[in-house]
N, C-alpha and C positions, 0 to 999 in steps of 0.2 A: 504494500500500500504506500503510495507516495502522497506527500502533503505539499501543496503549492505554497509559494511565498507571497502570493498576491492577497490583498485583503488584510484584515486585522489578524494579529498573531493568535494562534490557538492556545488556550490554557492547557495545562497538563492533564486536567480531568477530561477535557474534550478529546484530547489525543487518545487517552486510555479508553474512553467510551467508544471512540471510532474503531480502535483495534479490537475491542471486545465484541462489538456488533458484527464484525466481519471475520471473526475467528472461526476457522474450520478445524475443529479438534475431533479426531475419530472417536475419542473416548466419550464425547458428549452426544453422540448419535443415539437415538432410542434403540432399545433392544429389539422391540417388535416392529420396527419400521415406522410408519406414519400412524401409530396408534393414538397419539395424543393430538387431537385437533382442538382449535379454539384459542391457542396461545398466539396472539397476534404479533407480539414482540418477544421472541424467544431467543436465548443464546444457543439452544440446541438446534442443529440443522435438521430439517424435516425430510431431507432427501434420504431414501433408504440406502443401506449399505450395498456394496457390490454382491450380487448373488442373493437370490431370495431364500429366506429360511424355510426349511421344510416343515411340514405339519408335525413331524415327530419332534423337532427341536422346540417348537412352540408348546407342545404338550408337555415336554420335559421341563421347560421353564415354568409353566403353570404348576406342575406337580412340585417342583422345588420351592416355589413361593408358598404353596399351601402347606407343605411340610414344615417350613420355617414358621409359619403362623401357628401351626399345631404345637410346635416346641415352645414358642413364646407363651401360648395360653397355658400349657402344662406348667411352665415355670412360674407364671403369675399365680395360678391357683395353689401351687406348692408353697410359695412364699406366704400367701394369705393364711393357709392352714397352719404353717409353722409359726407365724407371727403371734397367733393367739396362744399357742403353747409356750413360746418364748416369753411373752409378757407375763403369763401366769406362773411359770416354773422358775425362770431365772430372774426376772425383775420383781417377782413376788407382789404383783398387783392384785387388788381385790376383784371380785366377780364381774361387775359391769364394765370395768375399764379395759380389759384385753379385747373384748368384742367391739367396744367403741373405737379403739385404736385400729383394729382391723377394718371396720367399716369406713373410718376416715381415710385409711390407705386406699381402699377400693374406690371411694368417691373421688379422691384426688387423682388417682391413676386415670379414671374415666374422664375427668374434667381436663386434665393436661393433654391427654391424647386427642381429645376433641379440638382443643384450642390449637394444637400443633398441626393437626390435619387441615383445619381451615386456613391457618397461616401459610402452610406450604402450598395449598391450592391457589391462594391469592398470589403468592410469589410466582408460581408457575404461570398463571394467567397473565400477569402484568410483566413477566420477563425478568424478575429480580433473581439474583443469584443467592442461594442459601449459604454457600461455603465461603464466599468472600474472596475467591481466587481471582 
């Protein structure tokens, strides 16, 4: 990319934003091709990779994602169950407090995951980067 010397000088932030908008990084291309539509200003290139992915590859990707979700859920419910026992046995808390702490943990987990999912969807739609690279 070349910048012309005519006109007012560009600020450093303008130069960086110009480079970021035209960046073609193969790591930023979507895994499933053009699966995400609606992002008008995105850093991710919407052109599919060379060679179309087979149906088997897509099914394998979906199975891997579902397996990861299953492991995350099992971990969460294991932590919730052990949290009550930990509060009762090791912290020596009385009867209503361990279950209240467990319910507060579950509620905060649900609230935080909802807020983060809405935030990431907005960032994806408006084209903001989440990592700050």
